C-alpha positions in Angstrom: 34.7 47.7 66.3 34.4 46.7 62.6 36.9 44.2 61.4 39.0 44.6 58.3 37.2 44.0 54.9 38.1 40.6 53.5 38.4 40.7 49.7 36.1 38.2 47.9 36.2 36.9 44.4 33.9 34.6 42.4 35.4 31.3 41.4 36.4 31.1 37.8 33.9 29.1 35.8 34.9 27.0 32.8 32.1 27.4 30.2 33.0 23.9 28.8 32.4 22.2 32.2 29.7 19.6 31.5 28.2 19.8 34.9 27.0 23.4 34.1 24.5 22.1 31.6 23.6 18.8 33.3 21.2 18.4 36.3 22.6 17.3 39.7 22.3 13.6 40.4 18.8 12.6 41.5 17.5 16.2 41.2 14.5 16.9 39.0 14.6 19.6 36.2 12.5 22.5 37.2 10.3 23.9 34.4 11.1 27.4 33.1 8.6 30.0 34.2 5.8 30.7 31.7 6.3 34.4 31.2 3.6 36.1 29.1 4.9 36.9 25.7 4.5 40.4 24.3 2.1 40.4 21.3 3.6 41.3 18.0 2.3 44.6 16.6 0.0 44.2 13.5 1.6 44.7 10.1 1.3 48.3 9.0 0.1 49.1 5.5 2.6 51.8 4.7 0.6 53.0 1.7 -2.6 53.2 3.6 -1.8 53.5 7.3 -5.2 54.6 8.6 -7.5 51.9 7.1 -9.6 51.7 10.3 -10.8 55.2 9.5 -12.6 54.3 6.3 -15.7 52.6 7.5 -19.3 53.3 8.3 -21.9 51.3 10.3 -22.6 49.3 7.1 -19.5 49.1 5.0 -15.7 49.5 5.0 -13.0 49.9 2.4 -9.7 48.0 2.0 -7.1 48.0 -0.8 -8.4 46.0 -3.7 -6.3 42.8 -4.3 -6.6 39.3 -5.8 -8.2 38.1 -2.5 -11.3 39.8 -3.9 -11.2 38.2 -7.3 -14.3 36.0 -6.9 -16.6 39.0 -6.1 -14.7 41.1 -8.6 -15.4 38.6 -11.3 -19.1 38.5 -10.3 -19.2 42.3 -10.7 -17.7 42.3 -14.2 -19.9 39.5 -15.5 -23.0 41.6 -15.0 -24.0 43.6 -18.1 -26.3 45.8 -15.9 -23.5 46.7 -13.5 -20.9 47.6 -16.2 -23.4 49.2 -18.5 -21.8 52.6 -18.2 -18.2 51.4 -18.2 -15.8 51.5 -21.1 -15.2 47.7 -20.6 -17.4 44.8 -21.7 -18.3 42.0 -19.4 -15.5 39.5 -18.5 -15.9 36.0 -20.0 -13.7 34.1 -17.5 -12.1 34.4 -14.0 -8.7 34.6 -15.7 -9.8 37.5 -17.8 -11.1 39.3 -14.7 -7.8 38.6 -13.0 -5.8 40.1 -15.8 -8.1 43.1 -15.9 -7.7 43.6 -12.1 -4.0 43.6 -12.4 -4.2 46.4 -15.0 -6.4 48.7 -12.8 -4.3 48.2 -9.7 -1.2 50.3 -9.1 1.5 49.3 -11.5 4.7 50.5 -13.2 2.7 52.4 -15.9 0.2 53.8 -13.5 1.8 53.8 -9.9 -0.1 56.8 -8.4 -3.6 55.3 -8.2 -5.5 54.0 -5.2 -8.1 51.3 -5.7 -10.4 50.0 -2.9 -12.8 47.1 -2.5 -16.2 48.0 -0.9 -17.1 45.4 1.7 -20.3 44.8 3.6 -20.3 44.5 7.4 -22.4 41.6 8.8 -24.6 43.8 10.9 -28.4 44.2 11.4 -28.5 47.2 9.1 -27.2 45.1 6.1 -28.9 41.8 7.0 -32.3 43.4 7.0 -31.9 44.5 3.4 -32.2 40.9 2.2 -28.9 40.9 0.4 -25.9 38.5 0.8 -23.5 40.0 3.3 -20.9 37.2 2.8 -19.6 35.5 -0.3 -19.4 31.8 -1.2 -16.3 31.5 1.0 -18.0 32.9 4.0 -16.0 36.1 3.8 -17.3 39.7 3.9 -18.9 40.4 0.5 -17.1 42.7 -1.8 -20.0 44.6 -3.5 -18.0 46.9 -5.7 -14.9 49.0 -6.1 -14.0 52.7 -5.8 -10.8 54.8 -6.1 -8.8 56.6 -8.7 -8.3 55.3 -12.2 -5.9 57.1 -14.6 -4.5 60.5 -15.5 -6.4 62.5 -18.1 -6.2 66.0 -19.6 -9.0 67.1 -17.2 -7.2 65.6 -14.1 -6.8 62.3 -12.3 -10.0 60.3 -12.8 -12.0 58.8 -10.0 -15.2 56.8 -9.8 -16.9 53.6 -8.5 -18.6 50.5 -9.8 -21.3 48.7 -7.7 -22.7 45.2 -8.0 -26.3 45.6 -9.4 -27.7 43.4 -6.6 -26.8 46.2 -4.2 -28.2 49.2 -6.0 -30.8 51.4 -4.5 -29.6 51.1 -0.9 -27.3 54.1 -0.8 -24.1 52.1 -0.9 -22.6 53.9 -3.9 -22.9 57.3 -2.2 -21.8 56.0 1.1 -18.7 54.3 -0.4 -17.6 57.0 -2.8 -18.0 59.7 -0.1 -16.0 57.5 2.3 -13.2 57.2 -0.3 -13.0 60.9 -1.1 -12.8 61.8 2.6 -10.0 59.3 3.1 -8.1 60.2 -0.1 -7.5 63.8 0.9 -5.8 62.7 4.1 -3.1 60.6 2.3 0.3 62.3 2.6 1.5 60.8 -0.7 -1.4 62.5 -2.5 -1.0 66.0 -1.0 -0.1 67.5 -4.4 -3.3 66.3 -6.0 -5.6 69.4 -6.0 -8.7 67.9 -7.6 -10.1 64.7 -9.1 -12.6 64.3 -12.0 -15.4 61.8 -12.6 -16.9 61.3 -16.1 -20.5 60.2 -16.6 -22.8 59.8 -19.5 -25.6 62.4 -19.4 -28.1 59.5 -19.5 -26.7 58.0 -16.4 -28.8 60.0 -14.0 -28.3 57.7 -11.0 -24.5 58.3 -11.1 -25.0 62.0 -11.5 -27.1 62.0 -8.3 -24.3 60.1 -6.5 -21.6 62.5 -7.7 -23.7 65.6 -6.7 -24.4 64.2 -3.2 -20.7 63.6 -2.8 -19.9 67.2 -3.5 -19.0 67.1 -7.2 -19.3 70.2 -9.3 -20.7 69.6 -12.8 -18.7 71.1 -15.6 -20.4 72.8 -18.6 -18.0 71.2 -21.1 -18.1 67.7 -22.5 -15.5 65.1 -23.3 -15.8 62.5 -26.0 -15.1 58.8 -25.1 -15.3 55.7 -27.1 -17.2 53.2 -24.8 -17.6 49.5 -25.2 -21.3 49.6 -24.5 -23.6 47.1 -26.2 -26.8 49.0 -26.0 -28.9 48.8 -29.1 -28.5 51.7 -31.5 -25.3 53.0 -29.9 -22.8 50.9 -31.7 -19.1 51.7 -31.7 -19.5 55.4 -31.6 -18.0 58.2 -29.4 -20.2 59.4 -26.6 -20.1 62.9 -25.0 -19.6 62.6 -21.3 -19.8 65.2 -18.6 -16.9 65.9 -16.2 -17.5 66.3 -12.5 -14.8 67.9 -10.4 -14.0 67.2 -6.7 -11.7 69.8 -5.2 -9.4 69.2 -2.3 -11.1 70.7 0.8 -10.0 74.3 1.2 -8.8 74.7 -2.4 -12.2 75.0 -4.1 -12.2 76.8 -7.5 -14.5 77.6 -10.3 -14.9 74.8 -12.8 -16.5 74.7 -16.2 
């Protein structure tokens, strides 16, 4: 036969009782178990959440920032590299820094996306005989790509590549990579096309734009470049517009 249940209650504990926080006499303190800690998730770039997708076997893209200033300055001190730009070479790191700030997203131009083109330290790049790391031992930023500014023809896009890395297919590889990524950005879903503008004498860039799916327009646009080439002077140049349509929304362009 089962006996009656005897009620049981825990003794009341005074939280201010000192013996609760002190070890018993002559008893060692036992170490706390070393439980594994859960790793913190990586910080998410809310503007560009899928950065891991913009890479190839040789290069990858990441948002341009002041961490790339040293290589950026090298790019903009080369007259050959910026020959077709509307900007002259930069005379100091500080000048390059101020210029970078102007071409990054800002209050006047918030809806642009600018990326650094970085080399991977792999056999495919090392065998080219070019530097794959900069003076700090970091991946070499060999150029930039992205969108630039609104214009009557549409939001401008383009690229600029360090002249030491020409003729290896990096321009086509990087610009194509950027375009493919750009059309996936939800914050750019209302952009139906981009335009690139090139001087008709810049045949190398025309080939890059064509390889990347650009459609050459018949019309021309006049720009006032800052080129130093002999005989050109401070005159307006007629440049050609190339249009890049959002996939699935191709249209005639002239």
